[in-house]
C-alpha positions in Angstrom: 27.4 -9.5 -20.5 26.4 -9.2 -16.8 28.9 -6.9 -15.1 27.7 -7.5 -11.6 25.0 -9.1 -9.6 23.5 -7.6 -6.5 24.0 -10.3 -3.8 20.6 -9.4 -2.3 18.7 -9.2 -5.6 16.6 -11.6 -7.7 19.5 -12.3 -10.1 21.6 -13.7 -7.3 18.7 -15.8 -6.0 18.2 -17.2 -9.5 21.9 -18.0 -9.8 23.0 -15.4 -12.3 26.8 -14.7 -12.2 29.1 -11.9 -13.3 30.1 -12.6 -16.9 26.9 -14.5 -17.8 25.3 -13.4 -21.1 21.5 -13.5 -21.4 20.7 -14.8 -24.9 16.9 -15.5 -24.5 14.1 -14.3 -22.3 11.1 -16.7 -22.2 12.4 -18.3 -25.4 12.7 -15.0 -27.3 16.2 -14.2 -28.5 17.8 -11.0 -27.3 20.5 -9.7 -29.6 22.0 -7.0 -27.4 21.7 -5.2 -24.0 18.8 -2.9 -25.2 16.8 -5.9 -26.4 17.4 -7.7 -23.1 16.3 -4.6 -21.1 13.2 -4.3 -23.3 12.3 -8.0 -23.0 12.7 -8.1 -19.2 11.0 -4.7 -18.9 7.8 -6.0 -20.5 7.2 -8.1 -17.3 6.2 -6.9 -13.8 7.8 -7.3 -10.4 7.0 -10.8 -9.1 6.7 -12.3 -12.6 8.9 -15.4 -13.3 10.9 -15.4 -16.5 12.9 -18.2 -18.1 16.4 -17.0 -19.0 18.8 -18.8 -21.3 22.3 -17.8 -20.3 25.6 -18.4 -22.0 28.1 -19.2 -19.3 31.5 -19.9 -20.8 31.0 -22.5 -23.6 27.6 -23.8 -22.4 24.0 -22.5 -22.2 22.2 -22.7 -18.9 18.5 -22.4 -18.3 17.6 -20.2 -15.3 14.2 -19.2 -13.8 14.3 -15.8 -12.2 11.6 -14.0 -10.2 11.7 -10.2 -11.0 12.2 -7.8 -8.2 10.8 -4.3 -8.1 13.5 -1.7 -8.8 12.9 -0.5 -5.2 13.8 -3.9 -3.9 16.7 -4.6 -6.3 19.3 -2.3 -4.7 20.3 -1.5 -1.2 19.1 2.1 -1.5 17.7 2.6 2.0 18.2 6.4 1.8 16.2 6.7 -1.4 13.5 4.5 0.0 13.3 6.5 3.2 13.2 9.8 1.3 10.5 8.6 -1.0 8.3 7.5 1.9 9.2 9.9 4.7 7.0 8.3 7.3 4.2 7.2 5.0 3.3 3.7 4.0 3.6 2.9 0.3 1.8 0.3 -1.8 3.7 -2.9 -2.2 3.3 -2.7 -6.0 3.8 0.8 -7.2 5.4 0.6 -10.6 4.9 -1.2 -13.9 1.3 -0.2 -14.6 0.8 0.2 -18.4 -2.0 2.8 -18.2 -1.8 5.0 -15.1 -1.5 8.7 -14.2 0.1 10.3 -11.2 -1.5 12.8 -8.9 -0.5 14.3 -5.6 -3.2 13.1 -3.2 -1.6 11.4 -0.2 -3.4 8.1 0.2 -2.8 5.2 2.5 -2.4 2.0 0.6 -5.8 0.7 2.0 -7.5 3.8 0.7 -6.8 2.8 -2.9 -9.8 1.7 -5.0 -11.7 5.0 -4.7 -12.5 7.4 -7.5 -10.5 10.4 -8.7 -13.0 13.2 -9.4 -12.4 16.4 -11.3 -13.7 19.8 -10.3 -16.9 19.1 -12.3 -17.6 16.0 -10.2 -16.8 13.6 -13.1 -14.9 10.4 -12.3 -11.6 10.5 -14.2 -10.0 7.5 -12.7 -9.6 5.0 -9.8 -6.8 5.2 -7.3 -4.6 2.1 -7.4 -1.3 2.7 -5.5 0.5 5.0 -3.2 3.8 5.3 -5.1 5.7 7.9 -3.1 5.7 10.5 -0.4 3.7 12.9 -2.6 2.6 10.6 -5.4 -0.3 8.3 -6.0 -1.3 6.4 -9.1 -4.7 6.1 -10.7 -6.1 4.1 -13.7 -7.9 6.4 -16.2 -11.7 5.8 -16.2 -11.6 5.0 -20.0 -9.2 2.1 -19.2 -11.5 0.9 -16.3 -14.5 0.9 -18.7 -12.6 -1.2 -21.2 -11.5 -3.7 -18.6 -15.0 -4.0 -17.2 -16.4 -4.6 -20.6 -13.8 -7.3 -21.2 -14.6 -8.9 -17.8 -18.3 -9.0 -18.7 -17.5 -10.6 -22.0 -15.6 -13.4 -20.2 -12.2 -12.4 -21.6 -10.4 -12.9 -18.2 -9.2 -16.3 -17.2 -11.0 -18.4 -14.5 -7.8 -19.0 -12.7 -7.5 -15.3 -12.0 -10.9 -15.6 -10.2 -12.7 -13.8 -12.9 -14.7 -16.5 -14.7 -17.2 -15.8 -17.4 -20.3 -14.3 -15.8 -18.5 -13.4 -12.6 -18.4 -9.7 -13.3 -22.1 -8.9 -13.0 -21.9 -6.2 -10.3 -24.5 -3.5 -11.3 -22.5 -0.8 -9.6 -19.9 -1.1 -12.4 -22.4 0.5 -14.6 -22.0 3.8 -12.8 -18.6 4.5 -14.3 -19.3 7.6 -16.5 -19.6 7.1 -20.3 -17.7 10.3 -21.0 -14.2 11.1 -19.9 -12.6 14.4 -20.7 -9.1 13.7 -21.9 -7.9 17.1 -20.5 -8.9 15.9 -17.0 -6.5 12.9 -17.1 
């Protein structure tokens, strides 16, 4: 049961109300609060989900666009303290395979390599997530995704049609990654 709806959040924009009970997320039944949290947590900020909500005696279909946790609450103080004069990446959470490090990057500096003391590339910077925190994708994950792109796994509507990933510079990602460096 929804105990409250932030008037500035995605739930309010979608039309959720206090007392509603979410029974399905994208057609998948959710039996309890934990299952609902897990189901919604498997999506990223900006994703749209179809919710089936029990409101009184009827079921209502609602489409909701998920907010970032940073945007869901009026927590200006926490946002200010996390940034303290720096600019953060718009998307800075929800990455399935990322590690944190303390290099202070500007969002436009993301995309460059993370190199260990032996000069080996161990990842690629993807986001400035906090005042002293940046995120990087491990090199092993990058190699896997590049191989999938070359094999044509990615959908054309994402701009990555079969054969589109033929950049020879992608071959320079090292074949060995030391797990202790990640």
